[in-house]
C-alpha positions as CSV (number, residue, x, y, z in Angstrom):
1,M,90.9,-13.4,53.5
2,P,91.3,-9.9,55.0
3,T,88.6,-7.5,54.0
4,D,90.9,-5.4,51.8
5,R,91.9,-8.4,49.7
6,L,88.3,-9.4,49.3
7,T,87.4,-5.9,48.2
8,D,90.3,-5.9,45.8
9,A,89.1,-9.2,44.3
10,V,85.7,-7.7,43.8
11,D,87.0,-4.4,42.5
12,R,89.2,-6.1,40.0
13,V,86.3,-7.9,38.4
14,V,84.1,-4.8,38.5
15,S,86.8,-3.1,36.3
16,L,86.9,-6.0,33.9
17,V,83.1,-6.0,33.6
18,R,83.0,-2.3,32.7
19,S,85.4,-2.9,29.8
20,A,84.0,-6.3,28.7
21,Q,81.9,-6.8,25.7
22,P,78.6,-8.7,26.1
23,R,78.5,-12.2,24.7
24,C,74.9,-12.8,25.5
25,G,73.0,-10.4,23.4
26,A,73.1,-7.1,25.2
27,T,73.8,-8.8,28.6
28,K,77.2,-9.1,30.1
29,V,77.2,-12.5,31.9
30,I,79.7,-12.8,34.8
31,A,80.3,-16.5,35.5
32,I,81.6,-17.3,39.0
33,D,82.7,-20.9,39.0
34,G,84.7,-23.3,41.2
35,R,84.3,-26.4,43.2
36,S,81.9,-26.6,46.2
37,G,82.9,-24.6,49.3
38,T,85.1,-22.0,47.5
39,G,82.8,-19.0,48.4
40,K,81.1,-18.5,45.1
41,T,77.7,-17.5,46.6
42,T,79.4,-15.0,48.9
43,Y,81.6,-13.6,46.2
44,A,78.7,-13.4,43.7
45,G,76.6,-11.5,46.2
46,L,79.3,-8.9,46.8
47,L,80.0,-8.6,43.1
48,A,76.3,-8.3,42.3
49,A,75.9,-5.5,44.9
50,A,78.9,-3.6,43.5
51,L,77.4,-3.9,40.0
52,G,73.7,-3.5,40.8
53,A,73.1,-6.8,39.0
54,P,70.8,-9.8,39.7
55,V,72.3,-13.2,40.6
56,L,71.2,-16.6,39.2
57,H,72.3,-19.3,41.6
58,L,72.9,-22.7,39.9
59,D,72.0,-24.3,43.3
60,D,68.4,-23.4,42.4
61,V,68.7,-25.2,39.0
62,Y,70.6,-28.4,39.6
63,P,68.0,-31.2,39.3
64,G,69.3,-33.2,42.2
65,W,72.7,-34.6,43.2
66,D,73.3,-36.1,39.7
67,G,72.2,-32.9,37.9
68,L,75.3,-30.9,37.5
69,A,75.9,-31.4,33.8
70,A,72.1,-31.1,33.1
71,A,71.9,-27.7,34.9
72,V,74.7,-26.2,32.7
73,T,72.8,-27.2,29.6
74,T,69.4,-26.1,31.0
75,V,70.7,-22.6,32.0
76,E,72.2,-22.2,28.5
77,R,69.0,-23.3,26.8
78,D,66.4,-21.7,29.0
79,V,68.2,-18.5,30.1
80,L,71.3,-17.5,28.2
81,A,70.2,-18.4,24.7
82,P,66.9,-16.6,25.0
83,L,68.6,-13.5,26.5
84,A,71.2,-13.6,23.7
85,A,68.3,-13.6,21.2
86,G,66.6,-10.7,23.0
87,G,63.7,-12.7,24.2
88,P,62.2,-13.6,27.5
89,A,64.1,-16.1,29.8
90,A,63.0,-18.3,32.6
91,Y,64.2,-21.4,34.4
92,E,62.6,-24.2,36.4
93,T,63.8,-24.4,40.0
94,W,64.6,-27.6,41.9
95,N,62.9,-28.4,45.2
96,W,65.7,-30.1,47.1
97,T,63.4,-31.1,50.0
98,D,60.8,-32.9,47.8
99,E,63.3,-33.9,45.2
100,R,61.2,-32.6,42.3
101,P,60.9,-29.6,40.0
102,G,59.8,-26.4,41.7
103,P,58.3,-23.1,40.3
104,S,59.7,-21.3,37.3
105,V,61.6,-18.0,37.7
106,V,61.6,-15.3,35.1
107,V,64.9,-13.7,34.3
108,P,64.4,-10.1,33.1
109,A,66.5,-8.5,30.5
110,T,69.4,-6.9,32.2
111,E,72.7,-5.3,31.3
112,V,74.7,-7.5,33.7
113,L,73.8,-10.9,35.1
114,V,75.9,-12.7,37.7
115,L,75.7,-16.5,37.2
116,E,77.2,-18.4,40.1
117,G,77.7,-22.1,40.9
118,V,79.6,-25.1,40.0
119,G,79.6,-25.2,36.2
120,A,78.6,-21.6,35.7
121,A,81.4,-21.1,33.1
122,A,81.4,-24.6,31.7
123,H,80.3,-25.1,28.1
124,P,77.8,-24.5,26.7
125,A,76.7,-21.9,29.4
126,G,80.2,-20.5,29.6
127,D,80.2,-19.5,25.9
128,H,78.0,-16.6,26.9
129,A,80.3,-15.3,29.7
130,A,81.8,-11.9,29.2
131,V,84.0,-12.4,32.3
132,V,84.9,-15.7,34.0
133,V,86.0,-15.8,37.7
134,W,87.4,-19.1,39.1
135,L,87.4,-19.4,42.9
136,E,89.5,-22.1,44.5
137,A,90.6,-23.2,48.0
138,D,92.3,-26.0,49.8
139,D,90.2,-29.2,49.7
140,A,89.9,-29.5,53.5
141,V,88.8,-25.9,53.8
142,R,86.2,-26.3,51.0
143,K,84.8,-29.4,52.5
144,E,84.6,-27.8,56.0
145,R,82.8,-24.8,54.6
146,A,80.3,-26.7,52.5
147,L,79.4,-29.1,55.3
148,S,79.1,-26.4,57.9
149,R,76.7,-24.6,55.5
150,D,74.7,-27.6,54.3
151,G,75.1,-30.1,57.1
152,D,74.4,-33.8,57.1
153,V,72.6,-33.8,53.8
154,F,75.7,-32.6,51.9
155,A,77.9,-34.8,54.1
156,R,76.1,-37.9,52.7
157,E,76.4,-36.6,49.1
158,W,79.9,-35.0,49.2
159,D,81.7,-37.8,47.4
160,R,79.0,-38.2,44.8
161,W,78.9,-34.5,44.0
162,A,82.7,-34.2,44.0
163,G,82.8,-37.0,41.4
164,H,80.4,-35.0,39.2
165,E,82.7,-31.9,39.7
166,E,85.7,-33.9,38.8
167,E,84.0,-35.2,35.6
168,L,82.9,-31.8,34.5
169,F,86.1,-29.9,35.2
170,G,88.2,-32.8,33.8
171,A,86.5,-32.5,30.5
172,D,86.1,-28.7,30.5
173,H,89.1,-26.8,32.0
174,V,87.2,-23.7,33.2
175,R,90.1,-22.6,35.4
176,D,92.3,-22.3,32.3
177,R,89.9,-19.9,30.6
178,A,89.2,-17.8,33.7
179,D,89.9,-14.0,33.4
180,V,90.5,-13.9,37.2
181,V,91.5,-16.7,39.6
182,V,90.9,-16.0,43.3
183,D,92.3,-18.3,46.1
184,T,89.7,-18.1,48.9
185,T,91.5,-20.4,51.4
186,A,92.2,-17.6,53.8
187,W,88.7,-16.2,53.8
188,S,87.1,-16.4,57.2
189,E,83.9,-18.4,57.6
190,R,82.0,-15.1,57.7
191,T,83.3,-13.9,54.3
192,G,83.9,-17.1,52.5
């Protein structure tokens, strides 16, 4: 995607965020969702920089290759519900190398929180989103991006994880609820 189109995609969401009403207490949660390899992490980083907001990456929360649905529930229970109630929030990370829970991370009260990852806008976490952004790309492009980023480990788990994505999005049609849909197929490897 040429830089001007990427900038436009970020600017469009920044405008939506400014006029959106918080649905998580005083916090506006911006959920960046889509299947693996669509550029969610890159897009979330650009959006967070434009908004001066922290990012919570669901990759840090998924409890292993079979933990997609569990992470959506965990983020809602441990981060979004406490923020909505005006209390402290924290989540337990996942140590992918040792395949066990890692340290907890405190999520401070904030005006805007960017939540990114597969399932970021799925229920129940998505119920707290003030703005939902869905990223999509051609399947071959997604797979190439994801495997070039994560290598052999993800290559072995691609079909397993894709099955969990299919199950989640088959039951919860996040794309249909998105405020903005961005096709990232044309993004270069550097920007997507």
